[in-house]
C-alpha positions as CSV (number, residue, x, y, z in Angstrom):
1,M,0.0,0.0,0.0
2,L,2.9,2.4,0.9
3,R,4.5,1.9,-2.5
4,S,1.2,2.2,-4.4
5,L,0.5,5.5,-2.7
6,G,4.0,6.7,-3.6
7,L,3.6,5.8,-7.2
8,F,0.2,7.6,-7.3
9,I,1.8,10.8,-6.0
10,T,4.7,10.4,-8.4
11,F,2.6,10.2,-11.5
12,S,-0.1,12.6,-10.5
13,C,2.5,15.4,-9.7
14,S,4.9,14.8,-12.5
15,S,4.6,18.4,-13.8
16,L,6.4,19.7,-10.7
17,F,9.8,18.1,-11.6
18,A,11.2,18.6,-15.0
19,A,15.0,18.5,-14.3
20,D,17.1,15.5,-13.2
21,F,20.2,15.3,-11.0
22,P,21.5,11.9,-12.2
23,Q,25.0,11.8,-10.8
24,F,27.5,13.3,-8.3
25,R,27.4,17.2,-8.8
26,G,24.6,17.1,-11.4
27,I,24.0,16.5,-15.1
28,M,27.7,16.4,-16.2
29,G,29.1,16.1,-12.8
30,N,30.5,19.6,-12.8
31,G,28.4,21.2,-10.1
32,Q,26.3,23.4,-12.5
33,V,22.5,23.6,-12.4
34,A,21.0,25.6,-15.2
35,D,18.3,27.1,-13.0
36,A,16.1,26.5,-10.1
37,T,13.8,28.7,-8.1
38,L,14.8,28.2,-4.5
39,P,13.7,30.1,-1.4
40,R,16.0,32.9,-0.2
41,Q,15.7,31.7,3.4
42,W,15.1,28.4,5.1
43,S,15.2,26.6,8.4
44,E,13.6,23.7,10.1
45,Q,10.5,25.9,10.5
46,E,10.6,27.7,7.2
47,N,10.5,26.3,3.6
48,L,11.3,22.8,4.8
49,A,9.0,20.7,2.5
50,W,9.9,17.4,4.3
51,K,12.4,15.7,6.5
52,I,12.9,11.9,6.8
53,D,15.2,9.7,8.8
54,V,17.4,7.4,6.6
55,P,18.5,4.1,8.1
56,G,22.2,3.6,8.5
57,T,24.9,6.1,7.6
58,G,26.4,7.4,4.3
59,W,27.8,10.5,2.7
60,S,26.6,9.6,-0.8
61,Q,24.7,12.3,-2.6
62,P,21.1,11.7,-3.5
63,V,20.4,11.4,-7.3
64,I,17.0,12.2,-8.9
65,I,15.4,11.0,-12.0
66,G,11.9,12.4,-12.6
67,E,10.1,12.2,-9.2
68,T,12.3,9.4,-7.8
69,L,15.2,10.0,-5.5
70,F,17.9,7.3,-5.1
71,L,20.3,7.0,-2.2
72,T,22.8,4.5,-0.8
73,T,23.4,3.7,2.9
74,A,25.3,1.3,5.2
75,V,23.0,-0.2,7.9
76,S,24.4,-1.8,11.0
77,E,23.3,-2.5,14.6
78,K,26.6,-1.0,15.6
79,D,26.8,2.7,15.8
80,L,29.0,3.8,12.8
81,T,28.0,7.5,12.9
82,P,30.7,9.6,11.3
83,K,32.3,12.4,13.4
84,D,32.7,16.0,12.3
85,F,36.0,17.2,11.2
86,A,37.2,18.4,14.7
87,G,36.2,15.0,16.2
88,G,37.8,13.0,13.4
89,V,41.2,14.7,13.5
90,R,41.7,13.8,17.1
91,L,41.9,10.1,16.3
92,P,44.9,8.1,15.0
93,Q,43.9,7.8,11.3
94,S,43.8,11.5,10.9
95,M,47.4,11.7,12.0
96,G,48.7,9.2,9.4
97,L,48.4,6.3,11.8
98,G,45.7,4.4,10.0
99,G,47.8,1.2,10.1
100,L,47.2,1.1,13.8
101,T,43.4,0.8,13.4
102,S,41.3,-2.1,12.2
103,A,37.8,-2.6,10.7
104,P,34.9,-2.5,13.1
105,N,33.6,-5.7,14.4
106,A,30.2,-5.2,12.9
107,T,27.9,-6.6,10.3
108,I,26.9,-4.1,7.6
109,D,24.0,-4.3,5.2
110,W,24.9,-2.1,2.2
111,Q,21.6,-0.9,0.7
112,V,20.1,1.2,-2.1
113,H,16.9,3.1,-1.3
114,A,14.3,4.9,-3.4
115,Y,12.1,7.8,-2.2
116,N,9.4,9.9,-3.7
117,A,11.2,13.2,-4.3
118,L,8.0,15.3,-3.9
119,T,6.9,13.9,-0.5
120,G,9.9,11.9,0.9
121,L,7.7,8.8,1.0
122,P,9.9,5.6,1.0
123,L,9.3,3.5,-2.2
124,W,11.7,0.6,-1.6
125,A,14.9,-0.5,0.0
126,K,17.2,-3.2,-1.5
127,S,19.9,-5.1,0.3
128,I,23.0,-5.5,-2.0
129,V,25.8,-6.9,0.2
130,V,25.7,-8.1,3.9
131,G,28.9,-8.8,5.8
132,E,31.7,-7.5,7.9
133,P,33.9,-4.8,6.4
134,K,37.5,-5.9,5.6
135,F,39.1,-2.6,6.2
136,P,38.8,0.5,8.5
137,I,37.6,4.0,7.5
138,H,38.4,7.5,8.6
139,P,36.3,8.5,11.7
140,S,34.6,11.1,9.6
141,N,34.0,8.8,6.6
142,T,31.2,6.3,6.0
143,Y,30.9,2.9,4.4
144,A,28.5,4.4,1.8
145,T,30.2,7.5,0.6
146,E,30.2,6.8,-3.2
147,S,27.2,8.5,-4.9
148,P,25.1,6.4,-7.2
149,V,24.0,7.3,-10.8
150,A,20.7,6.9,-12.5
151,D,19.0,7.4,-15.9
152,D,15.6,6.6,-17.4
153,T,16.6,2.9,-17.5
154,G,17.7,2.3,-13.9
155,V,20.1,3.1,-11.1
156,A,23.7,1.9,-10.5
157,A,25.5,2.0,-7.2
158,F,29.1,1.3,-6.1
159,F,30.3,0.3,-2.6
160,G,34.0,0.7,-2.6
161,A,34.4,-1.0,0.8
162,T,33.2,-4.3,-0.8
163,G,34.2,-3.5,-4.4
164,T,30.6,-4.2,-5.4
165,L,29.1,-2.5,-8.5
166,V,25.4,-3.1,-9.0
167,G,22.6,-2.1,-11.4
168,L,18.9,-2.0,-10.5
169,S,15.7,-1.2,-12.2
170,H,13.7,1.8,-11.0
171,A,11.5,-0.6,-9.1
172,G,14.5,-2.0,-7.1
173,E,15.1,-5.2,-9.0
174,I,18.8,-6.2,-9.2
175,R,19.7,-6.6,-12.9
176,W,23.4,-7.2,-12.7
177,Q,26.3,-7.2,-10.2
178,V,30.0,-7.0,-10.6
179,E,32.6,-7.7,-7.9
180,L,35.8,-5.6,-8.3
181,G,37.5,-6.5,-5.0
182,A,38.0,-4.8,-1.6
183,F,41.4,-3.3,-0.9
184,P,43.2,-1.3,1.8
185,T,43.3,2.5,1.4
186,S,45.8,5.1,2.4
187,N,46.0,5.6,6.2
188,G,42.9,3.4,6.5
189,F,40.7,6.3,5.4
190,G,38.2,4.2,3.4
191,T,36.8,4.8,-0.1
192,G,34.8,7.6,-1.6
193,S,34.9,7.9,-5.4
194,S,31.4,8.3,-6.9
195,L,30.2,6.8,-10.2
196,A,29.7,8.8,-13.4
197,I,27.3,8.2,-16.2
198,H,27.1,9.2,-19.9
199,D,25.4,7.8,-23.0
200,G,24.2,4.6,-21.4
201,L,27.6,3.8,-19.8
202,V,28.4,3.9,-16.1
203,F,32.0,4.6,-15.1
204,V,33.7,3.4,-11.9
205,Q,37.0,4.5,-10.5
206,H,38.5,2.2,-7.9
207,F,41.8,3.7,-6.9
208,T,43.2,2.1,-3.7
209,Q,46.6,0.9,-2.4
210,K,46.3,-2.2,-4.5
211,S,43.9,-1.3,-7.3
212,G,44.2,1.3,-10.1
213,L,41.1,0.4,-12.1
214,I,38.9,2.7,-14.1
215,A,36.3,1.0,-16.2
216,A,33.0,1.4,-18.2
217,Y,30.0,-0.8,-18.1
218,Q,26.7,-0.8,-19.9
219,M,24.1,0.7,-17.7
220,K,21.3,-1.7,-18.7
221,T,23.2,-5.0,-18.6
222,G,26.5,-4.5,-16.7
223,K,28.4,-5.8,-19.7
224,P,32.0,-4.5,-19.5
225,V,32.9,-2.1,-22.3
226,W,36.5,-1.1,-21.5
227,S,38.9,-0.8,-18.6
228,A,42.3,0.7,-17.8
229,Q,44.8,0.2,-15.1
230,R,47.1,2.8,-13.6
231,T,50.7,1.8,-13.4
232,K,51.1,3.2,-9.9
233,T,48.3,2.3,-7.4
234,E,47.5,4.9,-4.9
235,T,44.3,5.8,-3.1
236,S,42.1,8.6,-4.4
237,W,38.7,9.8,-3.3
238,S,38.3,12.0,-6.3
239,S,35.4,11.1,-8.6
240,P,35.6,10.8,-12.4
241,I,34.0,13.6,-14.4
242,L,32.7,14.0,-17.9
243,W,34.1,17.1,-19.6
244,K,32.0,18.3,-22.5
245,N,34.1,21.0,-24.1
246,G,34.0,22.7,-27.6
247,L,36.0,19.8,-29.1
248,R,34.7,16.6,-27.6
249,T,33.5,14.9,-24.5
250,E,36.2,13.4,-22.2
251,L,36.3,11.3,-19.1
252,L,38.8,12.5,-16.5
253,S,40.2,10.6,-13.6
254,S,42.5,11.9,-10.9
255,G,44.8,10.6,-8.2
256,D,48.2,11.0,-6.6
257,D,50.2,13.0,-9.1
258,L,48.4,12.1,-12.3
259,I,45.3,13.1,-14.3
260,V,44.3,11.1,-17.3
261,S,41.7,11.9,-20.0
262,Y,39.9,9.1,-21.8
263,D,37.5,8.8,-24.7
264,P,34.4,7.7,-22.7
265,S,33.1,5.4,-25.5
266,T,36.3,3.4,-26.1
267,G,38.6,4.0,-23.2
268,S,41.4,5.3,-25.5
269,E,43.7,7.6,-23.7
270,L,43.5,11.2,-25.0
271,W,46.1,12.9,-22.8
272,R,47.7,12.8,-19.4
273,V,49.5,15.2,-17.1
274,G,51.7,13.9,-14.3
275,N,54.3,15.4,-12.0
276,I,51.6,17.6,-10.4
277,K,49.7,17.6,-7.2
278,A,46.4,16.2,-8.5
279,P,43.1,16.2,-6.7
280,T,42.6,13.2,-4.4
281,A,40.2,14.4,-1.7
282,C,38.2,16.6,-4.1
283,S,37.3,16.4,-7.8
284,I,38.0,18.4,-10.9
285,A,35.8,21.3,-12.0
286,A,34.9,21.9,-15.6
287,D,33.2,24.4,-17.9
288,A,33.0,24.5,-21.7
289,N,36.5,25.9,-22.1
290,H,38.7,24.7,-19.2
291,I,39.1,22.3,-16.3
292,Y,40.3,23.6,-12.9
293,F,42.0,21.4,-10.4
294,G,44.6,21.2,-7.6
295,G,45.4,19.4,-4.4
296,S,45.9,20.4,-0.8
297,D,46.5,18.4,2.4
298,P,47.9,19.1,5.8
299,F,51.4,18.6,4.6
300,S,51.5,20.5,1.3
301,K,49.4,22.8,-0.9
302,G,49.7,22.7,-4.7
303,P,48.6,25.2,-7.3
304,L,45.2,25.7,-8.8
305,F,45.5,24.9,-12.5
306,A,43.4,26.0,-15.4
307,V,43.8,23.7,-18.5
308,R,42.2,24.3,-21.8
309,A,40.6,21.7,-24.2
310,G,42.6,20.1,-27.0
311,G,45.4,18.3,-25.2
312,A,47.1,15.2,-26.6
313,G,49.7,12.8,-25.4
314,D,51.8,13.3,-22.2
315,L,51.6,17.0,-21.1
316,S,53.6,16.5,-17.8
317,P,55.8,19.4,-16.8
318,S,59.5,18.8,-16.3
319,K,59.3,20.7,-13.0
320,K,57.0,19.5,-10.3
321,N,53.8,21.6,-10.4
322,G,55.2,23.7,-13.2
323,Q,53.5,25.2,-16.3
324,F,52.8,22.9,-19.2
325,N,51.2,22.9,-22.6
326,T,47.4,23.6,-22.5
327,C,47.8,25.1,-19.0
328,D,46.6,28.6,-19.4
329,W,47.3,29.7,-15.8
330,L,48.1,28.5,-12.4
331,V,47.9,30.1,-9.0
332,E,50.5,28.9,-6.5
333,R,49.4,27.4,-3.2
334,A,45.7,27.8,-4.1
335,G,44.8,24.1,-4.6
336,P,41.4,23.1,-3.2
337,G,41.1,20.8,-0.1
338,M,38.0,18.7,0.5
339,A,35.3,20.7,-1.4
340,S,35.6,20.5,-5.2
341,P,35.9,23.8,-7.1
342,V,33.1,24.9,-9.5
343,S,33.0,27.3,-12.5
344,N,30.4,28.8,-14.8
345,G,33.0,29.8,-17.4
346,D,33.4,33.3,-16.1
347,F,34.3,32.7,-12.5
348,V,36.0,29.9,-10.6
349,Y,35.0,29.4,-6.9
350,V,37.0,27.5,-4.3
351,A,35.7,27.0,-0.7
352,A,38.4,26.1,1.8
353,E,37.3,25.7,5.4
354,N,35.0,28.8,5.7
355,I,36.8,31.0,3.2
356,L,35.4,31.6,-0.3
357,R,37.8,32.6,-3.1
358,C,36.6,33.8,-6.5
359,Y,39.0,33.8,-9.5
360,D,38.6,35.1,-13.0
361,A,38.2,32.0,-15.2
362,K,40.2,33.5,-18.1
363,T,43.2,34.9,-16.2
364,G,43.3,33.3,-12.8
365,S,43.2,36.7,-11.1
366,L,41.9,36.6,-7.6
367,L,38.7,38.7,-7.5
368,Y,37.9,38.3,-3.9
369,Q,38.7,36.3,-0.8
370,Q,35.9,36.4,1.9
371,R,35.1,34.7,5.1
372,L,31.6,33.1,4.9
373,P,29.6,34.6,7.9
374,D,28.7,32.1,10.6
375,M,30.1,29.2,8.7
376,K,32.6,26.6,9.7
377,L,34.4,23.9,7.7
378,V,32.9,23.3,4.2
379,A,33.2,19.6,3.1
380,A,30.3,19.3,0.7
381,C,30.9,20.6,-2.9
382,P,29.5,24.0,-3.7
383,L,27.0,24.2,-6.6
384,I,26.3,27.0,-9.1
385,I,22.5,27.2,-9.4
386,G,21.5,29.7,-12.1
387,D,23.1,33.0,-11.0
388,Q,23.8,31.9,-7.4
389,L,26.5,29.9,-5.7
390,F,25.2,27.5,-3.0
391,V,27.7,26.7,-0.2
392,L,26.9,24.4,2.8
393,D,29.2,23.9,5.8
394,E,29.3,20.7,8.0
395,A,27.2,22.3,10.7
396,G,24.3,22.9,8.4
397,Q,24.8,26.7,7.8
398,S,24.5,27.6,4.2
399,A,24.8,30.7,2.0
400,L,23.5,31.7,-1.4
401,V,26.2,34.0,-3.0
402,K,25.5,36.1,-6.1
403,V,27.6,34.8,-9.0
404,G,29.9,37.7,-10.0
405,P,33.2,39.5,-9.3
406,E,32.0,40.9,-6.0
407,F,31.0,39.1,-2.8
408,E,27.3,39.4,-2.0
409,I,25.2,37.0,0.1
410,V,21.6,37.0,-1.2
411,G,20.2,34.2,1.0
412,G,20.8,31.0,3.0
413,G,19.6,29.0,6.0
414,K,20.4,26.7,8.8
415,I,19.6,23.1,9.4
416,N,20.9,21.5,12.6
417,D,22.7,18.4,11.4
418,L,26.1,17.2,10.3
419,F,26.6,17.6,6.5
420,W,29.5,16.2,4.4
421,A,27.3,14.9,1.5
422,T,27.1,17.2,-1.6
423,P,23.5,18.6,-2.1
424,A,21.3,17.7,-5.0
425,V,18.9,20.0,-6.9
426,A,15.9,19.0,-8.9
427,Q,13.7,21.8,-10.3
428,N,12.8,24.2,-7.4
429,S,13.9,21.7,-4.7
430,L,17.2,21.4,-2.8
431,Y,18.0,18.1,-1.1
432,L,20.4,18.0,1.8
433,R,21.7,14.7,3.3
434,G,22.6,15.0,6.9
435,V,24.2,12.3,9.1
436,K,20.8,10.7,9.9
437,S,18.2,12.6,8.0
438,L,17.4,13.7,4.4
439,Y,15.9,17.2,3.9
440,C,14.0,18.8,1.1
441,I,14.0,22.6,0.9
442,R,11.3,24.1,-1.3
443,K,9.1,27.2,-1.4
């Protein structure tokens, strides 16, 4: 009866949702949303359309097709609630001592869920893998951090902790399942690379201490299409991204000191750039002309690079983090940390802790550097929604910033929860995943 009611609401209200959010950071995975009419202010008492508790834990982003929202989660009787940044850094793994920790003695049920995006009504929940995790994770990470993907044929999910890639129908029927193996990660931090999707293919990046796999599978059948292996295996939590530029569509993967571009249809390598500090904690940003990337960690801070389309072969600079062919500009010691940068083609935004930096996309000139009022650490990726930039911190404080060369806050809100998951936007609705609950913000 519950599912029947949900399907009735879905089909009877289909005109309210015209836009999809099919993968991590949106249509092309670049954090850009063409337009959405969001409220200027929200709270738990204002413009909150619904709130539901989600079983288990996970930092995976929701994805939306039509009026259905898909989500992954790791359910256990043991409390696996992730800690905030301050709580996580006090523990051994955050100090490079992950080898001293072990996987929790817990049985986990890795699940895919579906909800009605209009009402939050649960539609179905499907168990994919049940067992004990083989490896530990960072205290602030989860066992369901990889975001799924979906299209009009179904939904696919990846659980890096078990190495399981699975495809399901919109009704929750398992259509195919591929086991890619579970492997240790750097410092015992766990996994976190989300899937990508394009033209009926789903792309998985499984970069651990013993796996350097990137591969494409048919979304409908799970049939392997192509795969590639990195020579050096090193953990990366960066997600693959589709870059649709003026010349072609490329699939980009990043980890350690290497970025590689592939033809998404065939897996043929188009270009690579090594000898740089590449993104491992965050992902690459892209607009029609450039990609923007860089890396930062507690021990070193690399440049922010802007690279134009049209590269071929090995572009690696001779000097570490130096200029190279197709690199139009770089800004020293400006590499992003956890939150991925985002660009609309005119401006590039980087959120680090609670500081927002805006760069000219054509020149790399710093247009402003401003502290975001009342905000703490930003872990979720910012989104450009029409002419506004949406930024969410881990304590649930958010800001809508006018896109442009000057800093101007035009809205925002506060939800009392812990947020590391990147938000999702379907037409006129903003979806925020907290540590226990899922929220829908709508006028």
